[in-house]
C-alpha positions as CSV (number, residue, x, y, z in Angstrom):
1,M,-0.2,-0.3,0.1
2,A,3.5,2.5,0.8
3,N,3.5,2.1,-3.1
4,Q,0.1,3.0,-5.0
5,M,-0.9,6.0,-5.1
6,K,-2.7,7.8,-2.6
7,N,-6.0,10.0,-4.5
8,K,-8.5,10.7,-1.1
9,L,-7.7,13.2,1.3
10,M,-8.5,10.1,3.5
11,D,-5.8,8.7,2.3
12,Y,-3.6,9.9,4.7
13,V,-5.1,9.7,8.0
14,M,-4.5,6.9,10.2
15,V,-6.1,6.1,13.4
16,D,-4.8,4.3,15.8
17,N,-4.6,3.3,19.4
18,V,-1.8,3.8,20.4
19,F,-1.9,3.4,24.7
20,T,-3.4,0.5,27.3
21,P,-6.3,1.8,29.1
22,E,-4.5,1.4,31.8
23,E,-1.8,4.0,31.2
24,C,-4.2,5.8,30.1
25,Q,-6.1,6.1,33.1
26,T,-2.6,7.0,34.8
27,Y,-2.0,10.3,32.5
28,I,-5.3,11.6,33.7
29,N,-5.1,11.1,37.2
30,K,-1.2,12.6,36.4
31,L,-3.3,15.2,34.7
32,S,-5.6,16.7,37.5
33,H,-4.0,17.8,39.8
34,N,-2.1,20.3,36.9
35,H,-3.2,24.3,37.4
36,W,-6.2,24.2,33.6
37,Q,-5.5,27.5,31.6
38,P,-8.8,28.3,29.2
39,H,-7.9,27.5,26.2
40,R,-6.8,30.4,23.9
41,W,-6.4,30.8,19.9
42,Y,-3.1,31.8,17.9
43,Q,-2.1,34.8,17.0
44,N,-3.3,34.4,13.4
45,T,-6.3,32.7,13.8
46,S,-9.3,35.0,12.6
47,S,-11.4,36.5,14.6
48,K,-14.5,34.6,14.9
49,Y,-12.6,32.2,17.4
50,L,-10.6,34.9,19.7
51,N,-13.3,35.7,22.8
52,R,-15.0,32.4,23.2
53,K,-14.7,29.8,25.8
54,D,-13.5,26.5,24.2
55,F,-12.5,24.3,27.0
56,N,-9.2,24.2,29.2
57,V,-5.1,23.3,28.2
58,T,-2.1,22.1,30.7
59,Y,0.5,20.9,29.9
60,D,3.1,17.9,31.6
61,V,6.8,17.4,30.9
62,E,6.6,13.5,33.0
63,V,3.8,13.3,31.1
64,Q,4.6,13.4,27.8
65,N,7.6,11.0,28.5
66,M,6.0,8.4,29.5
67,M,4.1,8.9,26.2
68,R,6.9,9.3,23.9
69,D,7.9,5.7,23.4
70,S,4.7,5.3,22.1
71,V,3.9,8.3,20.3
72,M,7.1,7.9,18.4
73,K,6.4,4.6,17.0
74,F,2.5,5.7,16.1
75,A,4.5,8.4,13.9
76,A,7.5,5.4,12.6
77,K,4.2,3.7,11.4
78,Y,3.1,6.4,9.6
79,F,6.6,7.4,8.1
80,N,6.7,4.3,7.2
81,E,3.3,4.3,4.8
82,F,3.6,7.5,3.4
83,R,7.2,8.2,3.4
84,D,7.3,12.1,1.9
85,C,4.8,13.1,4.1
86,G,7.2,13.3,6.8
87,D,10.1,12.3,8.2
88,P,11.0,10.5,12.3
89,E,13.8,13.2,12.1
90,D,11.7,16.1,12.5
91,Q,10.6,18.0,14.7
92,F,8.0,17.7,17.7
93,S,6.7,20.4,19.6
94,G,5.3,19.8,23.2
95,V,1.7,17.6,24.2
96,R,-0.8,20.0,25.1
97,F,-3.0,18.2,26.7
98,N,-6.6,19.7,26.1
99,K,-10.2,18.8,29.2
100,Y,-13.4,19.0,27.5
101,E,-15.8,19.5,29.9
102,M,-20.0,19.9,29.0
103,G,-20.6,21.8,26.7
104,E,-16.8,22.9,25.9
105,S,-15.9,22.4,21.3
106,I,-13.7,23.5,19.4
107,K,-15.0,24.8,16.0
108,P,-13.5,24.0,13.2
109,H,-10.2,25.5,12.3
110,V,-6.8,24.1,10.2
111,D,-3.1,23.3,12.2
112,H,-1.5,24.8,9.6
113,I,-1.2,28.0,12.1
114,H,3.0,29.4,11.0
115,S,2.1,31.5,15.0
116,L,1.4,28.2,16.6
117,F,5.2,28.0,17.6
118,D,6.7,31.4,19.4
119,G,8.7,31.1,21.9
120,Q,10.1,28.0,20.3
121,K,11.9,26.0,18.3
122,R,10.4,27.9,14.9
123,G,8.4,25.1,12.5
124,I,4.6,25.8,10.2
125,P,2.7,22.3,11.4
126,V,2.5,19.2,8.5
127,L,1.8,16.3,10.8
128,S,-1.5,16.4,13.3
129,F,-1.4,13.9,16.5
130,V,-5.2,14.6,18.5
131,G,-5.4,12.0,21.3
132,V,-8.2,10.7,23.4
133,F,-7.4,9.6,26.7
134,N,-11.0,7.7,27.3
135,D,-14.7,7.3,26.6
136,D,-16.9,7.6,28.6
137,Y,-19.0,10.4,27.3
138,E,-21.5,11.7,25.7
139,G,-20.6,14.2,22.6
140,G,-17.6,15.8,22.2
141,E,-16.9,13.8,19.0
142,F,-13.8,14.1,16.7
143,M,-15.1,15.7,12.7
144,L,-12.2,15.8,10.2
145,C,-13.2,16.7,6.6
146,N,-17.0,17.2,8.0
147,Q,-16.3,12.7,9.0
148,K,-17.1,11.4,12.3
149,I,-13.3,10.1,13.4
150,D,-14.6,7.3,16.0
151,L,-11.9,6.9,18.6
152,K,-11.8,5.2,21.7
153,Q,-9.4,4.9,23.9
154,G,-5.9,5.2,24.4
155,D,-6.3,5.6,20.2
156,C,-5.1,8.9,18.9
157,V,-5.6,9.9,14.5
158,L,-2.6,11.9,12.5
159,F,-3.7,13.3,9.6
160,P,-1.9,17.1,7.5
161,S,-2.5,19.9,9.2
162,I,-2.9,21.5,6.0
163,F,-5.7,23.5,4.3
164,L,-8.2,20.7,3.9
165,Y,-7.5,18.8,6.8
166,P,-10.0,21.0,9.1
167,H,-11.1,18.8,12.0
168,E,-13.2,20.0,15.6
169,V,-14.5,18.6,19.0
170,T,-18.4,18.8,18.9
171,P,-20.1,20.0,22.2
172,V,-19.8,17.1,25.1
173,T,-23.3,17.3,26.7
174,K,-22.1,14.7,29.6
175,G,-18.8,13.4,31.4
176,T,-14.8,14.9,30.1
177,R,-13.2,14.0,27.2
178,H,-9.5,14.1,28.2
179,S,-7.5,14.7,25.3
180,W,-3.8,15.5,24.1
181,V,-2.4,16.8,20.4
182,L,1.3,17.8,19.0
183,W,2.0,18.2,16.3
184,S,5.8,18.6,13.8
185,W,7.2,20.1,11.3
């Protein structure tokens, strides 16, 4: 399959289970003690997204390091399948952890944001990783190119960050959605 010509947008999307339920619960427990802050849109984002309540975010180097090997194994699988879409030597952002409470969502957007890594090593995202630590919530569906991507506990979806891949999380209607994101450039 790696040598076949891809001709549909969704051909460049990969979903896989990256973490066990036990690992996911460990990450949720460790992150529960963190200070969470409201998500903020990046400076070059359309003004229609600014000053709205989305969800809360936090960062945690310890949890990120615990996740690293499994996430890099998944990235290598993607890079092996799509040799022209990335390389294991690419740069990766830090992991951002997201917590969506009832009524919270993120509107359709793309991740090809020039100011995403201000203050860090510079780069423009070319691949987006979105994963979930739990699936015991209602609503909070991950939509990519207007298609629902069914993510179960421990799953990650990996896709190009460019304008052809708008994505969103629909409002959570019950429970709390614990997720994570990172980008490579």
